[in-house]
Every structure is written in structure tokens, then in C-alpha cells.
C-alpha positions, 0 to 999 in steps of 0.5 A, a space after each residue: 509473529 506468534 498468533 494466538 487463537 482457539 480457531 484451527 489455523 487452516 481456518 483463519 488463513 483459509 483463502 490467504 494465498 488466493 488474495 490479489 494485491 493490487 499495489 503499483 509503484 509511483 515515482 514522485 520526484 525523488 521518492 517511490 511510493 508503493 501505492 493501493 488504488 482504491 479508484 481511478 482517481 485515488 490511491 491509498 499510500 502502503 509504503 514510502 521509499 526515499 533517500 531523504 529522511 525528512 520525507 518519512 517525517 512529512 505526515 502527507 506521505 504517511 502510509 494510510 494516506 490518500 493520493 490522487 492521480 489518474 490511473 486509467 491512463 496507465 491501462 
């Protein structure tokens, strides 16, 4: 990746290594999804992992879509 900026690179990426990503893996049938919980009941799809090619064409499972779960039960 090439990044062009007039701002010093140290300023652009300041704090980047301290970012905490809160990703969880969720199994749905034959699919595995990496999701980012946005509340106790919602999660945004970050990545889809599936052995079935048709799953990647389903707009319901595209990255950025919202799923509804109850994540508070897993704590």
C-alpha cells in the first residue's frame, strides 16, 4: 500500500498500534463470520468464511451488514 500525505507518518498513524478491535467469530451453519459487536444485540459483518461460493453472492452476508444476536449470554 502506498500512502501519500503532507502530514508526517508518525502523526497519521499515532495510536494505531493501541487500537483494540473487538471481533468475534460466529458460526452459522456451514459459514463462519467475523463480526464486530455494536451492542449486546447487534453486530456488523467484517468477514465471511464459507466453503460455498454462492454465500459470497448473498447480499444478506456482505461485509457491513447488520446481524442480530444476543452477545451478553456469552460473557
